[in-house]
N, C-alpha and C positions, 0 to 999 in steps of 0.2 A: 504494500500500500504506500502511496506517495502522499506527501503533505505539501501545502502551499507555503509560500514565503512567510505569510502572516502566521501560519501555524508553527512553522519552524522557529520564527522569532520568539513566539510565546514559549515554546518548549525549551529554547536556549536562554530565555530571559534576556534577549538582546534586541536592539532597535531593528526594525525592518530594513532600514537603509544599510545597516551593518551586514545583514544577511545578503542583501543585493551586492554589496561590495565584495563579499567572500565569493559569491557565485561568479561575478563578472571578472574577477581576477583569476578565475580558474582554480581557486583553492577549494571551494566547496562543490562537490559533484551535484549537478542538477540537470534536469531534462526539460527542454522547452516544448510545451504542448499547447497548441492553439495560442501562441504568443504569450504564454504564461509559464513561469518556472514551476516545476514540481520536483520534490526531493524525496528519494527513497528513504523510508524510515530506518532501514538497516544501515544504509550508507551514512545517514545523519548521525546515528549512534556511534558508529565506528570512527567517523571524522571527529566528533566532539570529544570522545574519550581520548583519542590520541593527542588532542590539544588541551587536555585537562579542563575542558569547559563543562560547566554544570548542565546536566540533562534532566529534565523533568521525568520521573519514572512513569508518568502518564503516557509517554511515548509509545509504550507497548502495554497499555492497560488491558486487562483481561476482558474479552468479549462477554464472558459469562460472569456476571457479578457475584454468583455464588461460589465460583471456583477460587480457592485460596492458593496463591502462589507463595511458597515459603520465603522467608527472609534469607539474606546472604549468610547471616550468622547460623541459622538452622541448617542450611544446605552445606555450609562448611563443616559443621559438626558431623553431618552425615558422611561427607566425602573425605575429610581429614586434611591435616597439614603435615607435610613430609619434609624433613631437613636432610641436608648432605646427600642428595641424590646424584648418582654418577651419570656420566655421559659427556664426551668431549665434542660430539657433533650433534646436529639436529636429530638424525636418525637414532643415535645412541640415547639421547635424552628422552625422545618420545618412547622408545622401547622401555626405558627405566620407569617412566611415568605410568605407562599402561600396565606394567607388572604390579604397580602399587594400588591401582584403582580398586575400589570396593564395588564390584559389579554384582547385580542380582543373578545374572546368568553367566557362568564361567565360559560358556561357549562363545560369548560376545567378545572376549578378550582378543583372540587371534584375528577376528574379523575387523575389530576396531584398529588393531595395529596395522593391518594391511591398508585400511582406509586412510589412516593418517600418513603413512609412508607414501602413499600415492599422491596425497595433497602436498607433502613436503612443507615448503615455506607458507603455503596457504592454510595450514592447519591452525595456526595461531596468528594473532596480530600484536606486534610490539606496540606499547602505548607510552613508551618513554621511561627513563630512569631504570632500565633493566627489567621492566615488568611486561608480561605478555598476557593477553586474554584470549579466549576461544574466538575463532573467526565468526563474525556476525553472519555472513552469508553461507557458511559451511557448517551448519549445526550437526551435533552428534545426538541423534535420537535413537534411544534403545528402549527395550521393554522394561522400563523402570516405573515404580509406583509414584515416585516423586523425584525432583531434581537432586542431583548429587554434585557438589562443588568441591574440588580439591585444589590445594595450593601447594606447589612443589618448589623447594629451594634447591637449585643445582649447586653441587660442590664446585663446579667449574663453569663460569658463564659461557654461553654458546651464542654464536652469531645467527640471528634470525632476520637479518637485513632491516634492522630498526631504522626509522627515519633520522633519529638523533645519533646514530652510529654506535650506540652502546650495546654491548652484548647482554643477552637476557639471562638473568639468574633466578627470577621468580616467575613461574607459570601457573596461571589459573586454568583448570580443566573442568569442563562442565558436561555432564551427561543428563539428558532430559527425556521425558516420555514423548514429547511432541516438539515440532519446530516452533510453534507459537510460545510454548513455555520457555524454550531456549531464548527467544528474543526478549521475553519479559524478564527473565533472570539476568540477561546481559545488561538490561537497563538498570537493574538494581545494583549489579556489580559496578557499572560505570558511576552510579551515584555515590557509592561508598568510596571508590577510588578517587573521586574528586576531593575527598577530605585529605588535607596535607598531613594530618596526624596519622591517618591510616597508612598512607604511603611511607611515612617515616618508620612506622612499625614494620612494614614489609622490608624496607632497606636495612633495618636493624635485625632482620630475621628473628623476630620475636616468637615466643612459644605459641602453640595452638590456642591455649586458653586466653592469652592476651589479645591475639588477633581476633578471635571470635567475640570476645568481650568488647573490643573496640568497634567492630562492625555492628554489634547489637546496639551500642549507645548511639552511633551515627544514625541508624535506621529508626530508633525510637524518637530521636530528636526531629526527624523528618526534614523536608526541604526548607 
């Protein structure tokens, strides 16, 4: 689904003229339809997260008001935080991460590994400061009851072609039951990552308990 410039401005809490400037400079991806710009929501989320811009979680609001999407803190408790994970290359790092994931069906592990290796650099998106998140347009949807979010700290930073040139040392990995839930969860991750204190906790490779507690406080405080 695409949004208008006005809707994008509201979601980013930015003036419309600023959004037009981003588009016309070629910085913000947009599509011109009937002489009006339209912006893909997934591309908007990916673009804003990489630039540490605040994104309204309403960007991927659930269509079903009764469906509850877990918080980042809850999903991180389910998926786990892993320190000192090996891997000197993208492939080695992804193999190490897949081996640690808490999957409902062990048969998914090998299929997931083949999928990620096929995507290579498109498997994750570096968002600066050595942090990477799951690719917005390449969701991992498995037969899970609820989203599972993992955070992996690599022993040795790996080159994922980050725009800022920094090697990635912290990777979020998300497994969801549907593509729509994947997008909603990414919006929540982007919101938490916009907090400088949370990024500092990641750079400090804090414990699982501290990271989950930090995420919970940010989400409880809201936008």
